[in-house]
C-alpha positions as CSV (number, residue, x, y, z in Angstrom):
1,M,5.4,-21.5,3.9
2,S,6.2,-24.1,6.2
3,A,9.4,-24.9,8.0
4,T,11.9,-27.4,6.7
5,P,13.5,-30.8,8.3
6,D,16.6,-28.5,8.1
7,S,15.4,-25.5,10.1
8,A,13.9,-26.7,13.6
9,D,13.3,-23.3,14.9
10,G,10.8,-22.5,11.5
11,R,13.9,-19.8,10.4
12,L,14.0,-21.9,6.9
13,V,11.0,-22.1,4.8
14,R,10.1,-23.7,1.7
15,P,6.4,-23.3,0.0
16,Y,4.1,-25.8,1.0
17,G,1.3,-27.2,-1.4
18,D,0.2,-31.0,-0.7
19,T,2.8,-31.8,1.9
20,T,5.1,-30.4,4.0
21,G,7.9,-28.6,2.4
22,D,7.2,-29.8,-0.8
23,G,7.8,-26.6,-2.4
24,M,4.6,-26.5,-4.6
25,V,3.7,-23.1,-5.5
26,Q,0.9,-21.6,-8.3
27,V,1.7,-18.5,-10.3
28,S,-0.5,-16.6,-12.8
29,F,0.3,-14.9,-16.1
30,T,-0.7,-13.5,-19.4
31,L,1.2,-13.9,-22.3
32,P,0.8,-11.9,-25.6
33,L,-0.1,-14.8,-27.4
34,P,-3.8,-16.4,-28.8
35,H,-5.2,-19.6,-26.8
36,S,-3.8,-22.5,-28.5
37,K,-1.1,-25.3,-27.7
38,T,1.7,-23.7,-28.8
39,A,0.7,-20.9,-26.4
40,E,0.3,-23.5,-23.2
41,G,3.6,-24.8,-24.6
42,A,5.3,-21.3,-24.0
43,A,3.4,-20.7,-20.7
44,A,5.3,-24.2,-19.6
45,Q,8.5,-23.1,-20.7
46,L,8.3,-19.6,-19.1
47,A,7.2,-21.1,-15.8
48,A,10.2,-23.7,-16.3
49,K,12.8,-21.0,-16.8
50,M,11.3,-19.3,-13.5
51,G,12.2,-22.3,-11.8
52,L,9.4,-24.7,-11.4
53,E,10.0,-27.8,-12.1
54,P,7.9,-29.9,-13.1
55,A,5.9,-26.7,-14.4
56,L,2.2,-27.9,-15.2
57,V,-0.4,-25.8,-16.8
58,V,-3.9,-25.8,-15.0
59,H,-5.3,-23.3,-16.6
60,A,-5.8,-21.1,-20.1
61,K,-8.3,-18.8,-20.9
62,P,-8.5,-16.4,-23.9
63,M,-8.4,-12.7,-23.0
64,G,-9.5,-11.4,-26.4
65,P,-7.9,-12.7,-29.6
66,D,-4.3,-11.7,-29.1
67,F,-4.0,-12.7,-25.2
68,T,-4.0,-16.0,-22.7
69,F,-4.2,-15.9,-19.4
70,F,-2.6,-18.7,-17.4
71,V,-2.2,-20.4,-14.4
72,V,0.9,-22.6,-13.6
73,Y,1.2,-25.2,-11.0
74,G,4.9,-26.3,-9.9
75,R,7.5,-27.1,-7.3
76,V,10.4,-24.5,-6.5
77,H,13.3,-25.6,-4.7
78,H,14.0,-22.4,-3.1
79,L,14.5,-21.5,0.3
80,V,13.7,-18.5,2.6
81,D,15.4,-17.6,5.5
82,T,13.4,-15.3,7.3
83,S,15.8,-13.7,9.7
84,K,16.8,-11.8,6.7
85,V,13.6,-10.8,5.6
86,R,13.4,-6.8,6.0
87,V,9.9,-5.2,6.8
88,V,8.7,-1.9,7.7
89,E,7.6,-2.6,11.4
90,R,4.6,-0.4,13.0
91,D,6.9,1.9,15.1
92,Y,3.7,3.9,17.0
93,P,1.2,2.9,19.0
94,L,-2.3,1.7,18.3
95,L,-4.9,4.0,19.9
96,T,-8.9,4.1,20.3
97,P,-10.6,6.8,18.8
98,P,-11.2,8.4,22.0
99,E,-7.7,8.4,22.6
100,V,-6.8,10.1,18.8
101,N,-9.2,12.5,20.1
102,T,-8.0,13.6,23.0
103,A,-4.6,13.4,21.9
104,V,-5.3,15.5,19.2
105,R,-7.2,18.2,21.4
106,R,-4.1,18.3,23.7
107,L,-1.4,18.5,20.9
108,L,-3.3,20.8,18.8
109,R,-6.1,22.4,21.0
110,R,-8.2,22.5,17.2
111,R,-8.9,19.6,14.9
112,L,-6.4,17.9,13.1
113,V,-7.3,18.4,9.0
114,V,-7.0,15.6,6.8
115,V,-7.2,16.2,3.1
116,G,-7.4,13.2,0.6
117,G,-8.2,11.8,-2.6
118,C,-7.1,10.0,-5.4
119,I,-4.7,11.7,-8.0
120,G,-3.9,11.5,-11.5
121,T,-6.5,9.1,-13.6
122,D,-7.0,6.8,-10.5
123,A,-10.9,6.8,-10.4
124,H,-10.7,3.7,-7.7
125,T,-12.0,5.5,-4.4
126,V,-12.5,2.2,-2.6
127,G,-9.2,2.5,-0.8
128,I,-9.4,6.1,0.2
129,D,-13.4,6.0,1.3
130,A,-12.1,2.9,3.3
131,I,-10.0,5.2,5.4
132,L,-11.7,8.3,5.6
133,N,-15.5,7.7,5.0
134,I,-17.5,7.1,8.4
135,K,-18.6,3.3,7.5
136,G,-14.6,2.6,7.5
137,F,-13.4,-0.9,6.8
138,A,-12.7,-4.4,8.7
139,G,-15.2,-3.4,11.4
140,E,-13.5,0.2,12.4
141,K,-15.2,3.4,11.6
142,G,-13.4,6.0,9.1
143,L,-11.8,9.1,10.1
144,E,-14.7,10.9,9.5
145,Y,-15.6,9.2,12.6
146,Y,-13.2,11.0,14.9
147,R,-14.6,14.1,16.5
148,E,-11.2,16.2,16.7
149,L,-10.4,15.1,13.0
150,K,-11.3,17.1,10.2
151,V,-11.6,15.1,6.9
152,V,-12.2,16.5,3.5
153,N,-12.6,13.6,0.9
154,L,-11.9,15.0,-2.8
155,G,-12.7,11.9,-4.1
156,A,-11.5,10.5,-7.8
157,Q,-9.0,12.0,-10.3
158,V,-7.6,15.0,-8.3
159,S,-4.6,16.8,-10.3
160,V,-1.7,17.4,-8.2
161,P,-2.5,21.3,-8.6
162,Q,-5.8,20.9,-7.1
163,L,-4.7,18.5,-4.3
164,V,-1.8,21.1,-3.5
165,E,-4.6,24.2,-3.7
166,R,-7.1,22.5,-1.5
167,A,-4.3,21.5,1.0
168,R,-3.2,25.0,1.4
169,A,-7.0,26.4,1.5
170,E,-7.9,23.7,4.2
171,K,-4.8,24.6,6.2
172,A,-4.1,20.9,6.1
173,D,-2.4,18.8,8.4
174,A,-1.8,15.5,6.3
175,V,-2.4,14.9,3.3
176,L,-3.6,11.0,2.3
177,V,-3.2,9.7,-1.1
178,S,-4.8,6.4,-2.2
179,Q,-3.3,4.8,-5.6
180,V,-4.6,1.3,-7.2
181,V,-4.2,2.3,-10.8
182,T,-0.5,1.1,-11.2
183,Q,0.3,0.3,-15.1
184,R,3.5,1.4,-16.3
185,D,4.2,2.8,-12.6
186,A,1.7,5.3,-12.8
187,H,1.1,5.0,-8.7
188,L,5.0,5.7,-8.6
189,L,4.8,8.8,-10.9
190,N,2.1,10.4,-9.4
191,T,3.4,10.1,-6.1
192,R,6.8,11.3,-6.9
193,E,5.0,14.5,-8.7
194,M,3.1,15.0,-5.5
195,A,5.9,15.0,-3.2
196,A,7.6,17.5,-5.5
197,A,4.6,19.8,-5.8
198,F,4.2,19.9,-2.3
199,R,8.2,20.8,-1.5
200,E,7.7,23.5,-3.6
201,A,4.6,25.1,-2.3
202,Y,5.2,24.5,1.3
203,P,8.7,25.7,3.5
204,S,9.9,22.2,4.7
205,D,8.8,22.5,8.5
206,R,5.4,23.9,7.5
207,R,4.6,20.9,4.8
208,P,1.6,18.9,5.6
209,L,2.2,14.9,6.3
210,L,2.0,13.2,2.9
211,V,0.7,9.8,3.3
212,V,-0.1,7.6,0.4
213,G,-1.3,3.9,0.1
214,G,-2.6,1.3,-2.2
215,P,-2.3,-2.7,-2.7
216,R,0.8,-2.1,-4.8
217,F,3.3,-0.2,-3.2
218,D,7.0,-1.0,-1.4
219,E,6.3,0.4,2.2
220,S,10.2,1.0,2.3
221,L,10.3,3.3,-0.5
222,V,9.4,6.4,1.4
223,A,12.3,8.3,1.0
224,E,12.5,7.5,-3.1
225,L,9.1,8.7,-3.0
226,G,9.4,11.9,-1.0
227,V,6.7,11.2,1.3
228,D,6.6,10.6,5.1
229,R,4.5,7.0,5.3
230,I,3.5,4.1,2.8
231,F,0.5,2.1,4.0
232,G,0.0,-1.2,2.0
233,R,-3.1,-3.6,1.9
234,G,-5.2,-4.2,4.6
235,T,-4.4,-0.7,6.8
236,T,-7.0,0.1,8.6
237,P,-8.2,3.8,9.7
238,G,-7.1,3.4,13.2
239,E,-3.7,2.5,12.1
240,V,-3.9,5.7,9.6
241,A,-5.4,8.0,13.0
242,S,-2.7,6.4,15.1
243,Y,0.0,7.2,12.7
244,L,-1.3,10.8,12.8
245,V,-1.3,11.6,16.1
246,D,2.3,9.9,16.8
247,S,3.4,11.9,13.8
248,V,2.0,15.4,15.2
249,R,3.2,14.7,18.5
250,K,6.9,14.6,17.2
251,Q,6.0,17.7,15.0
252,V,4.8,19.6,17.9
253,E,7.6,18.1,20.4
254,A,10.2,19.1,17.8
255,R,8.6,22.9,17.4
256,R,8.7,23.4,21.2
257,S,12.3,22.5,21.4
258,A,13.7,24.5,18.5
């Protein structure tokens, strides 16, 4: 995206392709049509209805006998007002691993217990392993590296009842769930099922923190999905650890003042 001539402060922007403010974008999609000239024409027509003008099919690849994948290039005329963009900002301080360990020891006087896994039929553990495993992600060590955190990684295809049972057995302070499979909104359905199960299994003031993450989550849907936090793509272990510490601190303070 680039600033347009009618927005010197960069508040109004439009996409950038070849030259500043030219509005050029590239989109990809699949149509349930065998690869043919007719299919390419259908892709161009769809892109035109999406507002691309002109819409040029720059790539078409058969996906089996009945489907075709397309990449379409074209110009849009829409502007984005960045002053009206609403996102979920980080509302807690980022801590180093030693700071996390010190805070947990001071707040709980024991290790903070984290249970994590992939629920439902999701077998993609890359996300949860990036956060939990000691090797970590983006140059940061995972939560297993933190001395004051006890991490239980249940791996893939964990049922919701199994997750609740293990969380109770481990006396978990937090439950971390990664969801990569999103066909038919499976990630949303699984998350709602998990949240409902934990509400039934725990008193409201004793339920562990419920944290979900994945590349297709909308971070603003916390209340709708019934969880405490949603993390999107690119989240690092340090961000998750810092969030857990901040949330536990708030819980401890609330209990002391009750």
